[in-house]
N, C-alpha and C positions, 0 to 999 in steps of 0.2 A: 112237460112243459112246453107248450107249443106257443109261441111270441110271431105276431106281426106287425111290420113296423112300415107304415105306409108316408110314402114321400109323394107331400101334397103341393099340390101349386095353386095356393091362393090369392086372390083378390084381394088388394088391402082396402078393407070397411064393406066389405060383400058379403054380410054376416051370414044371408041367407046360399049364397051360393056357395062359401065354403061349408058352411055347415050341409050341405046339398054332398060336396066332397066326401068329409068325413063317415058319413052316412054309409055309403057306397063303400068305401073302405071299409067299413066296418061288416059288409052284408059279404063280402070278397073275402075277409079274415074268417067269418063263422063260418063260410063255404070251406073253407079250407079247414078248418076245424081248432082256427086257435083257438088260445086260450084267452088272450089279452090281445090287444091292439091297441096302437102307440099313437096319434101322431104329433106331429111337431110343435116347437114354441110357439103360442100365438095363433097358432092355425084357425081358429075359430073369426078371429079378426086381420089375420096376415099380420106378417112382421117385415119392415117397421110401419105401424101404424101412426108414429107421429102425435101431432097434436089435436086428430084426430079424439083421443083420451081424454081432450078438456072438452072437444066439445058436450053440451048440454044431452043428456040422454043416449048416448052411445056407449059409455058403458052399462049402462040400463038394459040395454037393447041386449049388448053383448050375455049378459046373464039369462037374460030371458029365452035368448038361441041356444046358450046353453045346455039350458034345464029342459027344456024340448028336445033338444038331440039327444041329451043323458036318458028320458028317461023313454024316448021312441025306442030306443037302437041300442042297446045295452042286455038283449036278450040271451043268456047264456052265453056272455063275452065280457067280458072286463076290458069296460073302453075308455083310453086317457088320453085325453086332449088340452089343448093350452089353452089360456081365454084368458084377459083382462077382467078382474072383479073388484067390488067394493072391499076391500080390509073387514068392515062393519057394513054385514048386508042388510042391517036397518036405513043404511045411509044411501040407498039407490036415488033418490030422488033428489039430494042435495048436492049440489054445485061446488063443486073442490072436494069432494070426499077423497081420501087416503084408497090409492088401489095400488091393488099389488097384480103382478106376472103370475099369474096361479093354472097350474096343473090340477085337473077335475079328474076324478076315477070314478065311473058307474058303473054298476053290474044289477041285471036286471030290472032296471029301472030306480035305481036307488042309487041317491050320491054315497059313497062310501069312504070318500077321503078328497083334501084337495090341501096341495101344496103350493105355499106360496117360493118363490126362488129368492134364494138366501145371495146370492152375491149378485150385486147389478153391474156390467159394468158401462162407465162412462168414460170412454176414451174413444179418438176416432171416430168411427161414426155413429159410435153407441152415444147416447143419451138415458140411458135410465133411469139415472138419479132423478131427473127431469119431471119422471114422473111415476115412477112406484118408490111404492116403500120396502125394504127388504122382509122378508121371514124370519123368523129365529127359534125354528124349530124343525128337527127332522121329522118324515113321514114315510114309517114302513106300513104296508098293505098285504094281507093273506088274500093270495090270488087261488081261487079254487082251478082243477085241472080237470081233465077229460080223468086221467088216470085214478083220482081219488086224493092225490095227494094235493096239500096248497103249497104253492111258495111263497118266501117272504120277497117283496118285491119294495126295493127303494125307489122316491120316486125324488127326480133332482130334474132343473134345467140345465143347460149350456155352460153357462161359466161356474156351477157349482163345480160342476168335474175341471173346467181344464186354470179357473183361476188368474185367467190372465198369462200365461208362461210362456205361449206358444207366439206372445206379441212383448213381450218383455214390462207386463204391468202387475207381477204377481204381487209389487209393493203394495199395491191399492188393497187387499186383502189379508197383510201382515197378521193385524191384531185383531182378523175376525176367525170363528172356528173352522175347523174341516169340514163341508158338509159331508164328504165321502166318508171319512173316518166314524163321523157320528152314525150314520146312514149303518154301519157295519158294525157298532158295535150293539150293546143288550140295549133297549131302546127302555123311557122312562115310564112305561107302565109295564115294564118286567117281560115284553116280548123279544123273539130274539130278533138281532140283525139282519140285515139282507141278505141272499140268497144271490141276488137280480139286482143290479140296480139299471134304470132304464132313462135315458137321457135324451129327449128330444131337444132338440134350437133350432136356431133362426142365424146359423154363420154363412157371413157372405163370403163367398167363393176368391179368395187368392191365390194365385199360381204357387204351389209348393207346400200349400197348408194343410191338404186332404193328409200327406204320410205325416204332418208333424201330429195331428187331430189323432190321428189312429195309435200312434206311440202311447199318446197320452193315453189313453183308451185302455191301452193293453199294460202299461203301466197300474194304473189303479185294478185291473182284473190281478196281475201277477201279484200287488204288493195286496190284497183283500181278501185273496184266493175266493172272486166271486167273478160271474157272470157279468158281464156289461152290455148292453144294447144301447145303441145311437141311433137317432134318425136325424136328418136335417131336412130344413124345410127346402123347395123346389121352386124354381122360377126365377125372375127378373119383375123387381119393383122400384123404378126408376132408377138411379144408377145402380144399385146394389144386385149380383145378381146368385142366386142359390143353388148348390149342385145337387140336393136333393137325396144326398149319401147318407146310406145306410149302414150298420155294421154291427157283428155281434163276434163277442171277445171270452172265449172260456178261461176258468182261474188260473187254466197253464200258461194263458196269454195267446196263446192260438186266435187264430182267425176263422171261425169259422162259418159264417154267413154273410156276403156285404152284398149290398145293392148295386145297380150301374149308377155312373151320375148323369147330371141332368137329363135325367127320363123320370116320367112317372110310373112309380112300380112300387109294389106290394112286396117285400121280402117276408117269405115266412119261415123261421127255423126252429126247429126241434131242441131244444137245449138238453131233452135227457138221452135223447142218442142223436150226437152230433155228429151230421156229416158236411162238406164242405157244401155250400149253396152260394151260387151266383158267384161272379168273376173276383177273386184276390187280387189279382194285378192291376196296375194302375197305369192309362193309358203314356204315352211320351206327355211332355208341358207343352209341346205345341197343338196338338190333339186338343187336351184339355181345354189351352186357352181359344182353341178356334170354334170346340162348344159352347164355350162359358158365352162367347162373343154372340153367337145364332141365339141363344136362348135368348141374351139380353134383348136384341134388335123385335126378335119372334114375340116377347112378352110384352115390350114398350109399345108395340104396333097395335098387339091385341087387346093392352088392357087401357087404353087412350083414345081404342076404337079408327086407329088408321087399316086401310088393311092395303096402301100401296106408299112405296117412298119415291123422292127423289134424288140425284145426286150428280155432281159435276163430274164425268171424267174426261182427265187432263193426257193420262196415259202414261203416269207415274204409278210407283208403288203402291201408296197411301191410300188412292183411290179404286185401282184394279183390287187391293184386298177388300175394301169396304164394301166395294160390286159383289165380290164372292160373297161376303156374309150376309149380306142382303138377300143375294137371290136365293140361298140358303136357305136362308130364315124365312120369308115369304112367298118361294117363289119366283121365279125368274120375270113370267109376266105381270108380275105386279112392281116389278123394276123397273124406272125410266130412266138412262144414262142422258146427261148431256154436255156435249162438246162444245166451248166456250171460246174458239180459237181468237188469238188479236194476232198481231203483225209480229209476234216475237215466236208465235206458236211454231215450232218443229213440224215439218210432213211426218217425221217421225212419229212424236210423239201424236198427231190426228191418225195415224197408220196402228197405232198399238191400241187405242181407246176403240177405234174401231171393230179394230180384230178382239179385242176381251168381251165386247158384246156380243159378237159374233158366236165368240165359244160357250158363252153362257146362255144365250139366248134371248137377252135383252135386249127391250126397244131403245135403239139411241136415236135420238135427234142434234141437227147444229144448229147454235145458237153464237153468230158473228158477235164479236163485240167492239169491232172495230169502229161501228156508227157513234154507239154512243159513247166510246171513249171518245173521240174526235172533237165531240160532238161538248163532250164535257171540258176539254182542252179549249176549244175555241170560245166556250163562254165563261172558264179561269184567265183567259190569257190578259184581258188589261190588269184583273188583281196581280197579277204573279210578276206583271211588266217582264222586266229582262231575265230572269232570274232561272239560273240551270235548270236543269232536270234533275231530279232525285226521288230518292225514296217516294214523295209525293205522287207524282205519274206513276210511281210502280202500285204502290196503294190503290190509286183510283180505277186500276183493270182490275184487280179483284175485287171491288166494292162494285164494280158494275156486273162483274159473273154473279155475286152475293145479289145483287139488286133482281136480277133474272131469274136466278133461282127460284128467289121468293115467288117472284111473281108466277112461275110457275105451280110451285107449293100452292099458293092460292087459288089459282084460277080451277085445279083440279083435283085438289084436298089432299096430295100428295106430301105426306111428311118428308120435309127435308133432312138427309143425313150431312155432316161436314167431315170431312175427311180429315182432317191435322191430326196429327201424331203425339205421345206425348214430348217428345225431344222439342221439337215445334211452339208446341204450345207451354213448356216453360222458359224458353229465352222471348219468346216473345214473338219468333218467328210466322205468324200468322197476321193475318191483317183483320181488326174489330170492323165488323159493319160490312166485313168481303166473305174472306173463304171461310170466317168465322158463324157467318150466319147458319142458323138451321136449328132444328128441334131434339135431333138427337145425335153428341159427338162417340160414334164408336170406336174410335181409336186412341181418344183424350187421354188414358193411361196406358196406353200399348208407346216403348219406345223404339226407336228406328231400327233397334235392332232386332227386337220382336218382330217386329212386321217385315222385315224379309225372312224371321225364321217363320210365321204363317205362309207367305207367300210360298218359300222354298218345299213346306208341308203341303200345304194343296198342291202344289206341282206335281208333288212324290206320290199322292195317293188320290190320283180324281175320283178313284172307284168308291174311296170313304164318303164322297162329295153327293148329294143325290138331286143335284140340280141339272144333269143329263144324261143319258145311259152312253155319256160316250167317254176314253179313256184317253182324250186328250187333255194334257195339262192346263188348267184353265186361265193363266195366266201367260199373256206374252214374256219369253224369256228376255225380251230386250227390256220391259218395262222393268224387269229385277235388276241387270245388269247396266245401266248407264246409267251414269253419274247422274243423281237428283236433281232438281232445279226448279225452279217455280216460273221460268222462263217468263217473266217480266221487263228485260231488257236483253239486248245482244249478248250471246254466247257463256250466259248467265248459269252459277251451279251454285247447290247452297254451300260448299265450302270457301265461293268465294267471303262467305259475309258470316260462316258458322266454322268451330274446330270441326276437325273430321270425327262422324258422329260415334265411331267408339270409345272416342276421350269425351266428345260430350256426354253419351248414355251414361258413362261410369262415375262423369262430375256430378251426374243429376242423382246417380240412386243414394251417390253419399252425401250431397249434400240435401237432397230433398226427400228422398227416404230412413237414411238411416239420420241426417242432422249434422252430421259433420261438422266443424269449422273447417272454412280452406284452408288454414295453415296445416289441420289433419291431411288432407287432403293431398296437399303436395309430397308433405312428409312421406304416406304412405302409396302414393303412384309415381312418386318421379313426374310427373306433370310439370310445367313451365305455370311458374307461380301468377305469371302476369294472364295467363288463358283460365287460369283457376278463378283470379279472382275477376276475370272479366264474365265467365259465365255465373259466377254466382250474383255479381250486381245483375246482371240481364234477368235473371230469375225474378230478386225482389224487383225490380223494375217492371216485371210485364203481371205483378197481382191483380193492376184494373180490368188487362184485359182476361184474366180468368176468373174474374166474377163477373162479368157480365158474358162468357159463355151456355154455350147449352149442356143441356143434363149429358154429361162424360157417363160411360159405366167402368163400373171400377173392378180390375183386378188383380192388381199388385195394393203392399201393405200399404203404402200410404199415397192416394190418386188425389189430383186438381179439385177439390169439392169438399165435400160435409165433412170430410174426419181430416183437411188440412187448414186450420183455421189462423191465418196471417192478416196484418194489419196493412191495409193499402196507403193510408199516410203513416209511413213508421220513421227514424231516422236512425235504426240500427245499421251498421255496414259493416258486417264481421269481413268482407274483403278487402278494407282498408287497413288491415293489420299483419296481413299476408306477408 
């Protein structure tokens, strides 16, 4: 048995384009002598299709493209790919018909089997119960090989193998039959169980998840004594990033083949003559995070039609890291940096911004905000009377910058990238209609700790970046070492208003990602109870800002966005009981 796993990067809703990607992979697999090609979950429509599934005619179009694809591109090859399908094919023309998250298997132009996903994740960013009905039976097919021997291959999709175990939602399926056990048992028609289980998926990247998923696949292989082959969708779709990782485990639990993450790739593995194929080790987390964010920016631009970006360059660490990521994603010549100095901007910060642009080869312009800021202060002076300056004037500077950046974005068609990190977004240390302006929030799920880790990794591995041929670190060292500051008043630093970032980030992880009560955080960390209570209160109070924020790239288990659904107008305050 020679299996090919296609790491494909579909565009959600581009049925013809996605079908062409699968067809091209089929040709490559056939040329490589593969017996079966497996494409990712819902590869034909892209994942997640969301409410496109409810649009009149969409599922019918998916079925038509699937049929044409299978009939034309499965010659001498078992072609397996994901597609949404009506549960009752006779209901194609009916609006509101039941839909399955299906896997289709074609060979020599004929549909030989279809399988409906049995476990539908509905947590975090997943909402499959909203659209699909779950399947109720295992499907094992015979796949002929060039050696003349047919293999028994069990069909599964993503959650059917993972069962929510990697994210703590296994209880959702406690009453459900185990799809893996049923695939490996003797089948209802009397046929033997699976020798190989294939598992196409569309599982969003989360830092640290790849190894957990490998461990789960290995456990299935050893417990059932079968080969397990998995392939994930590749690419960025809105806020979600998919690493495309494919891998094959033998019945002893050995990883015998693995594809590269974040790359278009066709992994071909010979199961009857196993030999290590591809790289089985994983890069360090900082490199994986870098690759994920670069892919997220690149695909967001490509799939929404932007060819260039603009961002404010303050000389600080967040804008520096964002600029490096953008230059890597779409090329330095397509990135415009804008320095927007105010009366409080230090010369060091201005110099750091200019030096960053020089090292990256990014064009930078300077648009001082003193004129518009002074004009606004003058216009507001009668209304403000003799009230002392406060955060209002600080925010006004940020809103001057946001307005000017949006004007440049509008005039030249650049996508405006926001540079705020997760730590700031958590506690509202960002200005609505100011530095939060933009179309894509690159670091909104990256804590300050990881921003620094990224910067240090970039500077330690400049040759891994394709931005320039220079071995010079891309980020000026002073941008990394100086105390972070918004520079909206004299001698300001972030720690004037916030706890030290190591403390803030630990509270953030526990309160937002682990859902811990403030009392538990205090007990387990020894942090000052008033500090924990204040941070929890700021997180709760800032929900209204986050609801109006730009789309942010998700890289952790709990990001601010579709996967975290907290009300704005709510009265529960756990910090009061600390």
